[in-house]
Every structure is written in C-alpha cells, then in structure tokens.
C-alpha positions in Angstrom: -1.7 1.1 6.6 -4.5 3.6 6.0 -4.7 5.5 2.7 -3.5 8.7 4.4 -0.3 10.4 3.6 2.5 10.6 6.1 5.0 13.5 6.3 8.7 12.8 5.9 11.6 14.9 6.7 12.1 17.8 4.4 8.5 18.6 4.1 7.7 16.0 1.4 4.9 13.5 1.8 4.6 10.0 0.7 1.4 7.9 0.5 0.9 4.9 2.8 0.4 1.7 1.0 -3.0 1.5 -0.6 -5.2 -1.6 0.0 -4.7 -3.0 -3.4 -0.9 -2.7 -3.1 -0.4 -4.5 0.2 -0.5 -7.9 -1.3 2.0 -7.0 -4.0 4.3 -5.8 -1.3 3.9 -8.4 1.5 2.4 -11.5 -0.2 -0.8 -13.3 0.6 0.1 -15.9 3.2 2.1 -13.5 5.5 -0.9 -11.2 5.7 -3.3 -14.0 6.4 -1.1 -15.2 9.2 -0.6 -11.8 10.6 -4.4 -11.0 10.9 -6.1 -14.3 11.5 -6.5 -13.8 15.2 -8.0 -10.3 14.7 -10.6 -11.3 12.1 -14.4 -11.9 13.0 -15.0 -15.7 13.5 -16.7 -16.1 10.2 -13.5 -14.6 8.3 -11.3 -16.6 10.6 -12.9 -19.8 9.3 -12.0 -18.7 5.7 -8.4 -17.7 6.8 -7.9 -21.2 8.4 -9.0 -22.9 5.1 -6.7 -20.7 3.1 -3.8 -21.6 5.3 -4.6 -25.3 5.2 -5.4 -25.6 1.5 -3.6 -22.8 -0.5 -3.3 -25.1 -3.5 -7.0 -25.6 -3.7 -7.9 -21.9 -3.1 -6.1 -20.6 -6.2 -8.4 -22.8 -8.3 -11.6 -22.2 -6.5 -14.3 -19.6 -7.3 -15.8 -17.4 -4.7 -19.0 -19.6 -4.7 -16.9 -22.7 -4.2 -14.9 -21.3 -1.4 -18.1 -20.1 0.2 -19.4 -23.6 0.2 -16.4 -25.2 1.8 -15.9 -22.5 4.5 -19.7 -22.4 5.3 -19.9 -18.8 4.5 -21.2 -16.6 1.5 -19.5 -15.2 -1.6 -19.7 -11.8 0.0 -17.8 -13.0 3.0 -15.0 -14.3 0.7 -14.8 -10.7 -0.8 -14.8 -9.0 2.7 -12.1 -11.5 3.8 -9.9 -10.6 0.8 -10.3 -6.9 1.6 -9.8 -7.3 5.4 -6.3 -8.5 4.9 -5.4 -5.9 2.3 -6.5 -6.9 -1.2 -9.0 -5.2 -3.6 -10.8 -8.5 -4.0 -10.6 -12.2 -4.4 -8.8 -12.3 -7.7 -6.0 -10.0 -6.5 -5.7 -12.2 -3.4 -5.5 -15.4 -5.5 -2.9 -13.9 -7.7 -0.7 -13.0 -4.7 -1.3 -16.5 -3.2 -0.1 -18.1 -6.4 3.1 -16.1 -6.3 3.6 -17.2 -2.5 3.2 -21.0 -3.5 5.6 -20.6 -6.4 8.2 -19.0 -4.2 7.7 -21.8 -1.5 8.1 -24.5 -4.1 11.2 -23.0 -5.5 12.7 -22.9 -1.9 11.9 -26.6 -1.3 13.3 -27.6 -4.6 16.4 -25.4 -4.2 17.1 -26.9 -0.8 16.0 -30.4 -1.5 14.2 -30.5 1.9 12.3 -33.6 2.9 8.8 -33.2 4.3 8.8 -33.3 8.0 6.8 -36.1 9.7 7.8 -35.2 13.2 4.9 -33.7 15.1 7.0 -32.8 18.2 6.0 -29.6 19.7 9.5 -28.2 19.8 10.0 -29.0 16.1 6.6 -27.5 15.2 7.4 -24.3 17.1 10.9 -24.0 15.5 9.3 -24.4 12.1 6.9 -21.6 12.8 9.6 -19.3 14.1 11.7 -19.9 10.9 8.6 -19.3 8.8 7.8 -15.9 10.6 11.5 -15.0 10.2 11.4 -15.6 6.5 8.1 -13.7 6.3 9.7 -10.7 8.3 12.5 -10.7 5.7 10.0 -10.0 3.0 7.9 -7.6 5.2 10.8 -5.4 6.3 11.3 -2.2 3.9 15.0 -1.8 3.5 14.5 1.8 2.4 12.5 2.5 5.5 15.4 1.0 7.6 17.9 3.1 5.7 15.9 6.4 6.3 15.5 5.6 9.9 19.1 4.8 10.4 20.1 8.0 8.8 17.8 10.0 11.1 19.2 8.2 14.1 22.9 8.8 13.2 22.1 12.6 13.2 19.8 12.6 16.2 20.9 14.2 19.6 18.3 12.0 21.5 16.6 8.8 20.7 13.5 7.6 22.8 12.2 4.1 22.6 8.6 3.5 23.8 6.8 0.2 24.7 4.7 -1.4 27.4 4.8 -4.8 29.0 6.5 -7.3 26.7 7.0 -4.6 23.9 8.7 -2.5 26.6 11.3 -5.2 27.2 11.9 -5.4 23.5 12.2 -1.6 23.4 14.8 -1.7 26.2 16.8 -4.2 24.2 16.7 -1.8 21.2 17.9 1.1 23.5 20.7 -1.2 24.6 21.8 -2.0 21.2 21.8 1.7 20.3 24.0 2.6 23.3 26.4 -0.2 22.2 27.0 1.7 18.9 27.3 5.0 20.7 23.9 6.6 20.2 22.1 8.6 22.8 19.2 6.2 23.4 16.6 6.0 26.2 14.4 3.0 26.8 11.2 4.2 28.4 8.7 1.5 29.6 6.5 3.9 31.7 4.3 5.0 28.9 2.7 7.8 30.9 6.1 9.2 31.4 6.9 8.6 27.8 3.9 10.7 26.7 4.9 13.5 29.1 8.5 13.8 27.8 7.6 13.2 24.1 6.3 16.8 24.0 9.8 18.0 24.7 11.4 16.4 21.7 12.1 18.3 18.5 13.7 18.0 15.1 16.9 16.7 16.4 15.2 13.8 18.1 14.0 10.3 17.0 11.1 8.5 18.8 10.6 4.8 18.1 7.6 2.8 19.4 7.4 -1.0 19.8 3.8 -2.1 19.7 2.6 -5.6 18.7 -0.7 -4.5 17.6 -0.2 -0.7 17.3 -3.2 -0.2 19.4 -1.8 0.5 23.1 -3.4 3.9 23.8 -0.4 5.2 25.9 2.2 4.1 23.3 0.2 5.7 20.5 -0.2 8.9 22.5 3.5 9.0 23.2 4.4 8.6 19.5 1.6 11.2 18.5 3.2 13.8 20.8 6.7 13.0 19.6 5.6 13.6 16.0 3.7 16.7 16.9 6.8 18.0 18.6 8.7 17.6 15.3 10.6 14.5 16.0 11.4 11.8 13.5 9.1 8.9 14.4 9.0 5.1 13.7 7.2 2.0 14.9 8.0 -1.6 15.0 4.7 -3.6 14.7 3.1 -6.4 12.9 -0.2 -4.3 12.1 0.2 -2.2 9.0 -3.3 -0.8 9.7 -2.9 -0.1 13.5 -3.7 3.5 14.8 -0.1 4.1 15.6 1.0 3.9 12.1 -0.4 7.3 11.2 2.0 8.9 13.6 5.1 7.1 12.2 7.4 8.4 9.5 8.7 4.9 8.9 7.1 1.6 9.8 9.2 -1.7 10.3 6.6 -4.4 9.8 7.3 -7.9 11.3 5.4 -11.2 11.1 4.0 -12.8 14.2 4.6 -16.3 15.4 1.5 -18.5 15.9 1.2 -21.0 18.7 1.1 -24.6 17.4 -1.3 -25.3 20.4 -3.9 -22.5 19.8 -3.1 -21.0 16.5 -3.1 -17.5 18.3 -0.4 -15.1 18.0 2.4 -15.8 20.3 4.8 -13.0 21.6 6.6 -11.7 18.4 9.8 -11.1 20.2 11.6 -13.3 17.6 10.8 -11.2 14.6 11.0 -7.9 16.4 14.5 -8.7 17.6 15.4 -9.6 13.9 14.2 -6.2 12.9 16.3 -4.5 15.6 19.4 -6.5 14.6 18.9 -5.4 10.9 18.6 -1.9 12.1 21.6 -2.1 14.5 23.7 -3.7 11.6 22.8 -0.8 9.2 23.8 1.6 12.0 27.1 -0.1 12.5 27.9 0.3 8.8 26.8 3.9 8.7 28.8 4.8 11.8 32.0 3.2 10.4 32.3 0.8 13.3 33.3 -2.2 11.4 37.0 -3.2 11.3 38.4 -4.3 7.9 38.3 -8.0 8.9 34.6 -7.5 9.8 33.5 -5.8 6.7 30.2 -7.3 5.4 30.0 -8.8 2.0 
C-alpha cells in the first residue's frame, strides 16, 4: 500500500502499511512471488534467484548477490524496496523467518520431498502454497470490520470485470445465500454510474487482480466519494485501487508451472470469500447448535 492514510467509519484514520512494515506483516517469499511478474527484467532475475536459492540468499552480501544475479549492488537494494522492504538486511531478516517457518511445517508433518514432476502435482503444490500464503496475508481484523459493515448495510454492490467479475458474482451469490442485499455488477461502466448513488448505508466491494483496471478503480472511487464503506480483494497491496478502499483483503497469486507467470488467482480469491462468508454466517447467527464452529 502507499504511505497515505485511509479513512475508516466514524471519522478516524489509520495509516496504510509503510514500506518497512510490509515484510513483517506478509513475509518475504509471499511478496516475491506476488510481484515477480510485475518487476523489470533485471529485478525479475534477482527474484527468480531468491525463490530458487533462499538458503543461500540469507548468507550472501549485496555484492555477492549482484555477482550471481548478473546485476549490481544498487539493483539488489532496489529489488528489496520494490517488493516492500526498507533494504536488503530487512528483506533477509524476513526471509530467514520464512525459512524457519517452512522447516517447522515440514518437520511437524514429517513430509517427504516430492520427486514427482507431474504437471498436475506441481500445480496442486503451487495452489496449496498460495493458499497458505493467503492465510498469512489476510487481515482478520479487516475481515471482521468489513463483515460488521456488511451486516448493517442496506445495499452491497460487488464490482469486477472479466474473470474478476465472475469471482465478484460468486461473492454476491454467497452474500445472497446468507440473506444480505448484494448485487454483482460485471458491467464496470454501469458500476461507476450507480456507485455515485450509494451512501453511508451501502458497502461497495471491488474484486481486482492487479488493482489497476481503470473502470473498477473508478467505480470504487465514486462509491467512496458517495460515503459508502469500501473494500477490495486483490493481490497487489500497492495497486491504485487500494487508496479508495477502507479495507483490503490481500491474496496470493498462483504461478504457472509452465511459464512462472501469475495464473488466474480465483483459488485464493475464493478462499478470501469463504472466510468472509463464514464470518458473516457467525455474525448473523445462522449456525445451528450442531454446526457451531470450534
């Protein structure tokens, strides 16, 4: 997110996550995977080396990293800052924490290393990894605040285009299932038009993979200007749409085992939606005694 402040209901303001705090909140490897496709080619080369050799990176200096990645020390620093850290040392500290966490999970589950290179197995592994990363990225307090606003809302509009629009329609369906007045709008021109008519009793939620789709950004901007409570589901904490969102549900992308490019992130977006729907189910008192969650 940018360093700007975002207004929250009641007139209070809270600061967006500052660059030096992102790694502490999200971890190093999730942020590298989330942004590798958007980095300049020189920084992509560094990111790929980090993902392939994290154990080496934590012990290497900027000069050593520059040599093995065919870049310069200044590029190593720029890479660290591009994904949300103050510098290389802070990035390496967060990376060390990621590796320690992974080793604990492997030891705890007594998992064997997988030798199977089958495409299906590889993609399944990446989906599981992205799901675990999304678990760490999702802000439970943000979900709770969004759910509170939705329970009180008289109207809930969900915006998204193309694939994000389909995911937005699924969100609207899940909200209708729990009795909330939701509308899934895939025509973003129409969305921007009706957004201006929302108000303090409305909630507007945008689904945007990159947070950069102009029509979706404009719809959420108008909704916020009209006084609605706003939120976005995205994998970019620094996308333009974030500054118009009272709450951000951050998800991790799934990378293709064929091209290493980001695949459609429907998997992790759907996870965020189900977490939100579960929270709403509890707040609305819709669980029967036998269904109560532990």
